[in-house]
C-alpha positions in Angstrom: 93.3 139.6 83.8 95.4 142.4 85.6 96.4 143.5 82.0 92.8 144.7 81.5 92.6 146.6 84.8 91.6 150.1 84.4 93.9 152.7 86.2 93.1 156.4 86.5 96.6 157.5 85.3 96.0 155.6 81.9 92.7 157.2 81.1 92.6 160.1 78.8 89.8 162.3 80.1 89.0 163.9 83.5 85.5 162.4 83.4 86.9 159.0 83.0 89.4 159.4 85.7 86.9 160.9 88.2 84.3 158.1 87.5 87.0 155.4 88.2 88.2 157.2 91.3 84.6 157.3 92.6 84.4 153.5 92.2 87.8 152.9 93.7 86.7 154.9 96.8 84.1 152.2 97.3 86.5 149.3 96.7 85.6 148.6 93.2 87.9 147.4 90.3 87.0 147.5 86.6 88.4 145.3 84.0 87.9 146.2 80.4 89.0 144.8 77.1 88.4 146.8 74.0 85.2 145.9 72.4 85.2 143.3 69.5 83.6 145.5 66.9 81.1 148.3 66.6 78.0 146.3 67.3 77.1 143.8 69.9 75.3 142.6 73.1 76.6 143.0 76.8 75.1 140.1 78.8 75.0 141.4 82.4 75.0 138.9 85.3 74.2 138.6 88.0 71.6 141.3 88.6 70.0 141.3 92.0 70.3 144.9 93.2 69.5 148.4 92.3 73.2 149.2 93.0 74.2 147.5 89.8 72.9 150.4 87.8 75.0 153.2 89.4 78.1 151.0 89.6 77.6 150.0 85.8 77.0 153.6 84.9 80.2 155.0 86.5 82.1 152.0 84.9 80.9 152.9 81.4 82.0 156.6 82.1 85.4 155.4 83.2 85.7 153.2 80.1 84.7 156.1 77.8 82.2 153.7 76.0 78.6 154.5 75.3 76.4 151.6 76.0 72.7 151.3 75.3 70.5 149.5 77.8 66.9 148.3 77.9 64.4 149.4 80.5 60.6 149.2 80.7 59.0 152.0 78.9 57.2 153.4 82.0 60.6 154.6 83.3 61.0 157.0 80.5 57.9 159.0 81.3 58.1 162.6 82.6 61.3 164.7 83.0 63.5 161.7 83.8 62.9 160.3 80.3 65.3 162.5 78.6 68.0 161.9 81.1 67.6 158.1 80.8 67.8 158.4 77.2 71.0 160.5 77.4 72.5 157.9 79.5 71.8 155.3 76.8 68.4 154.0 77.8 66.2 152.4 75.2 62.5 152.0 76.3 60.8 148.7 75.7 57.2 147.5 75.9 57.3 144.3 77.7 54.1 143.3 76.2 55.6 143.5 72.6 56.0 140.1 70.8 59.3 138.6 70.0 59.2 140.0 66.6 60.6 143.1 68.3 63.9 141.2 68.3 64.3 141.8 64.6 63.4 145.4 64.8 66.1 146.0 67.6 68.6 144.0 65.4 68.0 146.3 62.5 68.2 149.3 64.7 71.6 148.1 66.0 73.1 147.3 62.7 72.0 150.7 61.0 73.9 152.6 63.6 77.7 153.3 63.2 78.2 152.0 66.8 75.6 150.2 69.0 76.4 148.0 72.2 73.4 147.0 74.2 73.5 145.8 77.8 70.8 143.2 78.7 70.1 141.6 82.0 68.8 138.1 81.0 67.2 137.5 84.4 64.8 140.4 83.5 64.2 141.2 87.3 66.1 141.5 90.5 63.9 139.0 92.3 64.6 135.2 91.9 63.5 133.5 88.8 64.3 129.9 87.8 66.0 130.7 84.5 67.2 133.3 82.1 65.0 134.9 79.3 66.4 134.2 75.9 66.1 137.5 74.3 69.8 138.4 74.6 70.6 135.3 72.7 68.1 135.6 70.1 69.2 139.3 69.4 72.9 138.2 69.2 72.0 135.4 66.7 69.6 137.5 64.7 72.0 140.5 64.4 75.1 138.0 64.1 77.1 140.1 66.5 79.3 139.1 69.4 78.6 139.1 73.1 80.5 140.5 75.9 79.8 138.6 79.1 79.8 141.2 81.9 80.3 139.9 85.5 79.4 141.6 88.6 81.2 140.1 91.6 80.3 141.8 94.9 82.5 139.4 96.7 85.6 140.7 95.2 84.0 144.2 94.2 85.0 143.6 90.5 83.2 144.4 87.4 84.5 142.6 84.3 84.0 143.3 80.6 86.7 141.1 79.4 85.1 137.7 78.2 83.7 137.7 74.6 82.0 135.2 72.5 79.9 134.9 69.2 77.0 132.6 69.5 77.2 129.6 67.2 73.5 128.8 67.1 74.1 125.7 69.1 72.3 126.8 72.2 73.3 124.1 74.5 77.1 124.4 73.7 76.9 128.3 73.9 75.2 128.1 77.2 77.8 125.8 78.6 80.5 128.4 77.6 78.5 131.2 79.2 78.2 129.3 82.4 81.9 128.6 82.5 82.7 132.4 82.4 80.3 133.3 85.3 81.5 130.5 87.8 82.2 132.1 91.1 80.6 135.5 90.4 78.9 136.6 93.6 75.6 138.7 93.4 74.8 141.2 96.2 72.0 139.0 97.0 73.1 135.4 96.0 69.8 134.0 96.8 68.1 136.0 94.1 70.6 135.1 91.3 68.9 132.9 88.6 70.4 129.7 87.3 72.2 130.1 84.0 69.5 128.1 82.1 67.4 129.5 79.3 63.7 129.6 79.8 61.7 127.1 77.6 60.1 128.9 74.6 56.6 128.5 76.0 57.8 130.2 79.4 58.9 133.5 77.8 55.6 135.1 76.9 53.6 134.3 80.1 56.5 135.7 82.2 56.2 139.0 80.3 52.4 139.2 80.8 52.8 138.6 84.5 55.2 141.7 84.9 53.4 144.0 82.5 
């Protein structure tokens, strides 16, 4: 994987080099493989800390790649809303039905380039499974996924492993679990098991957080 290690000297712009050097000051390494196409889903795991956001944002600046990311619509109110959108934020109403997946897929495919980062845990607190929205989106849009790994033990952020969902959920989840083996969250006790929530569990969980 060292072939994909980002190094400041190899980056073309001052902004990229500066962002990577800030991460390196705090001991972080970033591994990045060119994205497999113009559209896709970045599956980000584990997600147990607010620190994931600034580290991830600096990493995207270092890579020189624009990623979209979902956040609850209430975060986009007021003067911060414009900045959040500038950084790639896409507001989402968590009370919306699963039909919103088709709309997001259409929005993705209509854009010249659209990669969106999703944290399938849906919360920094512990939950017993992953929400399945990321998987439904990738299948509906027929796009690849990049399995983004945070490892606070090694201070590594990796965007190297890719896969295209086959529609065989069990087989695909086995492949996803294999990639994340050994990835250490900042708060390991809050990392969700890599198991999709049963379909009936999705909507009640959304209502509870609304």
